[in-house]
TIVO-2410 file (N, C-alpha, C; in nm, 3 decimals):
# residues 64
REC num residu      c1      c2      c3 atome chaine
REC   1      M   0.433   2.678  -0.560     N      A
REC   1      M   0.345   2.713  -0.466    CA      A
REC   1      M   0.188   2.634  -0.520     C      A
REC   2      D   0.196   2.611  -0.701     N      A
REC   2      D   0.038   2.635  -0.763    CA      A
REC   2      D   0.099   2.466  -0.758     C      A
REC   3      F   0.143   2.381  -0.718     N      A
REC   3      F   0.159   2.228  -0.712    CA      A
REC   3      F   0.103   2.204  -0.564     C      A
REC   4      Q   0.112   2.309  -0.450     N      A
REC   4      Q   0.075   2.249  -0.302    CA      A
REC   4      Q  -0.044   2.346  -0.357     C      A
REC   5      E  -0.125   2.390  -0.411     N      A
REC   5      E  -0.241   2.437  -0.420    CA      A
REC   5      E  -0.341   2.307  -0.511     C      A
REC   6      S  -0.317   2.228  -0.526     N      A
REC   6      S  -0.385   2.156  -0.619    CA      A
REC   6      S  -0.456   2.081  -0.544     C      A
REC   7      A  -0.566   1.996  -0.633     N      A
REC   7      A  -0.649   1.880  -0.527    CA      A
REC   7      A  -0.534   1.789  -0.526     C      A
REC   8      Y  -0.473   1.760  -0.604     N      A
REC   8      Y  -0.375   1.621  -0.629    CA      A
REC   8      Y  -0.322   1.598  -0.479     C      A
REC   9      F  -0.236   1.694  -0.466     N      A
REC   9      F  -0.185   1.708  -0.325    CA      A
REC   9      F  -0.228   1.728  -0.204     C      A
REC  10      K  -0.342   1.825  -0.222     N      A
REC  10      K  -0.424   1.829  -0.123    CA      A
REC  10      K  -0.459   1.688  -0.051     C      A
REC  11      E  -0.537   1.584  -0.163     N      A
REC  11      E  -0.561   1.432  -0.113    CA      A
REC  11      E  -0.421   1.345  -0.089     C      A
REC  12      K  -0.347   1.426  -0.132     N      A
REC  12      K  -0.198   1.290  -0.065    CA      A
REC  12      K  -0.144   1.371   0.041     C      A
REC  13      S  -0.167   1.444   0.056     N      A
REC  13      S  -0.086   1.501   0.190    CA      A
REC  13      S  -0.197   1.519   0.322     C      A
REC  14      R  -0.330   1.454   0.313     N      A
REC  14      R  -0.425   1.421   0.383    CA      A
REC  14      R  -0.382   1.245   0.415     C      A
REC  15      E  -0.298   1.152   0.388     N      A
REC  15      E  -0.307   1.009   0.361    CA      A
REC  15      E  -0.144   1.016   0.386     C      A
REC  16      R  -0.076   1.129   0.379     N      A
REC  16      R   0.086   1.134   0.432    CA      A
REC  16      R   0.063   1.057   0.567     C      A
REC  17      Y   0.023   1.164   0.635     N      A
REC  17      Y   0.043   1.125   0.824    CA      A
REC  17      Y  -0.015   0.953   0.844     C      A
REC  18      K  -0.053   0.876   0.770     N      A
REC  18      K  -0.082   0.749   0.812    CA      A
REC  18      K   0.064   0.637   0.768     C      A
REC  19      I   0.155   0.697   0.652     N      A
REC  19      I   0.241   0.653   0.628    CA      A
REC  19      I   0.386   0.671   0.695     C      A
REC  20      E   0.359   0.805   0.742     N      A
REC  20      E   0.467   0.813   0.859    CA      A
REC  20      E   0.475   0.792   0.963     C      A
REC  21      A   0.357   0.712   1.014     N      A
REC  21      A   0.296   0.688   1.116    CA      A
REC  21      A   0.362   0.520   1.187     C      A
REC  22      K   0.344   0.469   1.014     N      A
REC  22      K   0.367   0.381   1.045    CA      A
REC  22      K   0.518   0.344   1.001     C      A
REC  23      N   0.599   0.431   0.956     N      A
REC  23      N   0.735   0.419   0.915    CA      A
REC  23      N   0.804   0.439   1.044     C      A
REC  24      S   0.726   0.533   1.135     N      A
REC  24      S   0.781   0.560   1.266    CA      A
REC  24      S   0.790   0.477   1.327     C      A
REC  25      E   0.667   0.427   1.334     N      A
REC  25      E   0.652   0.262   1.429    CA      A
REC  25      E   0.778   0.182   1.366     C      A
REC  26      L   0.776   0.145   1.240     N      A
REC  26      L   0.881   0.016   1.238    CA      A
REC  26      L   1.064   0.078   1.251     C      A
REC  27      K   1.082   0.218   1.282     N      A
REC  27      K   1.213   0.254   1.299    CA      A
REC  27      K   1.206   0.283   1.409     C      A
REC  28      H   1.125   0.331   1.537     N      A
REC  28      H   1.169   0.346   1.664    CA      A
REC  28      H   1.104   0.212   1.744     C      A
REC  29      R   1.010   0.107   1.709     N      A
REC  29      R   1.001   0.044   1.820    CA      A
REC  29      R   1.012  -0.104   1.743     C      A
REC  30      H   1.053  -0.133   1.610     N      A
REC  30      H   1.071  -0.231   1.588    CA      A
REC  30      H   1.205  -0.275   1.541     C      A
REC  31      G   1.340  -0.140   1.562     N      A
REC  31      G   1.416  -0.141   1.530    CA      A
REC  31      G   1.529  -0.175   1.311     C      A
REC  32      Y   1.417  -0.080   1.284     N      A
REC  32      Y   1.462  -0.099   1.141    CA      A
REC  32      Y   1.545   0.048   1.100     C      A
REC  33      D   1.553   0.124   1.179     N      A
REC  33      D   1.599   0.219   1.178    CA      A
REC  33      D   1.775   0.172   1.129     C      A
REC  34      V   1.869   0.109   1.197     N      A
REC  34      V   1.974   0.066   1.188    CA      A
REC  34      V   1.962  -0.075   1.139     C      A
REC  35      A   2.100  -0.095   1.015     N      A
REC  35      A   2.096  -0.234   0.966    CA      A
REC  35      A   2.185  -0.351   1.067     C      A
REC  36      S   2.112  -0.478   1.109     N      A
REC  36      S   2.170  -0.531   1.184    CA      A
REC  36      S   2.260  -0.642   1.143     C      A
REC  37      S   2.274  -0.658   0.979     N      A
REC  37      S   2.346  -0.716   0.916    CA      A
REC  37      S   2.413  -0.685   0.821     C      A
REC  38      S   2.566  -0.718   0.744     N      A
REC  38      S   2.611  -0.590   0.639    CA      A
REC  38      S   2.543  -0.672   0.504     C      A
REC  39      G   2.537  -0.600   0.408     N      A
REC  39      G   2.524  -0.651   0.296    CA      A
REC  39      G   2.363  -0.604   0.233     C      A
REC  40      L   2.298  -0.619   0.141     N      A
REC  40      L   2.187  -0.614   0.048    CA      A
REC  40      L   2.086  -0.679   0.072     C      A
REC  41      S   2.114  -0.845   0.087     N      A
REC  41      S   2.050  -0.978   0.157    CA      A
REC  41      S   2.059  -0.937   0.293     C      A
REC  42      G   2.124  -0.904   0.370     N      A
REC  42      G   2.061  -0.878   0.523    CA      A
REC  42      G   1.994  -0.777   0.521     C      A
REC  43      M   1.976  -0.660   0.502     N      A
REC  43      M   1.927  -0.572   0.504    CA      A
REC  43      M   1.744  -0.619   0.452     C      A
REC  44      E   1.742  -0.639   0.318     N      A
REC  44      E   1.612  -0.704   0.255    CA      A
REC  44      E   1.582  -0.817   0.388     C      A
REC  45      L   1.630  -0.933   0.447     N      A
REC  45      L   1.572  -1.010   0.505    CA      A
REC  45      L   1.531  -0.923   0.669     C      A
REC  46      Q   1.589  -0.841   0.736     N      A
REC  46      Q   1.567  -0.769   0.844    CA      A
REC  46      Q   1.444  -0.674   0.807     C      A
REC  47      G   1.415  -0.601   0.677     N      A
REC  47      G   1.295  -0.523   0.640    CA      A
REC  47      G   1.187  -0.657   0.581     C      A
REC  48      A   1.182  -0.753   0.593     N      A
REC  48      A   1.083  -0.879   0.550    CA      A
REC  48      A   1.044  -0.918   0.714     C      A
REC  49      V   1.137  -0.911   0.786     N      A
REC  49      V   1.098  -0.983   0.920    CA      A
REC  49      V   1.020  -0.869   1.008     C      A
REC  50      T   1.076  -0.748   1.035     N      A
REC  50      T   1.031  -0.665   1.027    CA      A
REC  50      T   0.872  -0.622   1.029     C      A
REC  51      I   0.837  -0.636   0.883     N      A
REC  51      I   0.702  -0.598   0.821    CA      A
REC  51      I   0.673  -0.725   0.878     C      A
REC  52      F   0.698  -0.834   0.869     N      A
REC  52      F   0.590  -0.962   0.899    CA      A
REC  52      F   0.551  -0.945   1.059     C      A
REC  53      A   0.627  -0.900   1.144     N      A
REC  53      A   0.668  -0.894   1.276    CA      A
REC  53      A   0.526  -0.818   1.333     C      A
REC  54      V   0.549  -0.677   1.228     N      A
REC  54      V   0.470  -0.583   1.247    CA      A
REC  54      V   0.320  -0.555   1.196     C      A
REC  55      N   0.319  -0.689   1.092     N      A
REC  55      N   0.149  -0.727   1.093    CA      A
REC  55      N   0.116  -0.814   1.121     C      A
REC  56      M   0.172  -0.907   1.183     N      A
REC  56      M   0.094  -0.978   1.296    CA      A
REC  56      M   0.039  -0.952   1.394     C      A
REC  57      K   0.130  -0.863   1.464     N      A
REC  57      K   0.110  -0.745   1.575    CA      A
REC  57      K  -0.046  -0.668   1.526     C      A
REC  58      R  -0.048  -0.637   1.467     N      A
REC  58      R  -0.179  -0.624   1.398    CA      A
REC  58      R  -0.300  -0.696   1.411     C      A
REC  59      I  -0.278  -0.787   1.332     N      A
REC  59      I  -0.368  -0.900   1.291    CA      A
REC  59      I  -0.407  -0.965   1.431     C      A
REC  60      I  -0.267  -0.974   1.502     N      A
REC  60      I  -0.324  -0.992   1.654    CA      A
REC  60      I  -0.467  -0.903   1.768     C      A
REC  61      T  -0.386  -0.773   1.709     N      A
REC  61      T  -0.505  -0.679   1.783    CA      A
REC  61      T  -0.595  -0.703   1.755     C      A
REC  62      L  -0.649  -0.661   1.591     N      A
REC  62      L  -0.779  -0.660   1.555    CA      A
REC  62      L  -0.868  -0.785   1.548     C      A
REC  63      L  -0.776  -0.918   1.593     N      A
REC  63      L  -0.864  -1.022   1.624    CA      A
REC  63      L  -0.909  -1.013   1.778     C      A
REC  64      G  -0.800  -0.977   1.896     N      A
REC  64      G  -0.842  -0.977   2.014    CA      A
REC  64      G  -0.875  -0.866   2.014     C      A
***
């Protein structure tokens, strides 16, 4: 309870919704919730491609 009343916790909780929204977009819109191939290297590749696609989408939106 004391930690939840601290200034550090309140500051971080104000920023958390931004991170959760981005994670939700990755999972629900771009297929990051389920691995498309087996193995750690396959999941790393899927993560890199997914994040690249989301970043490119954001860049195009900001430029347009």
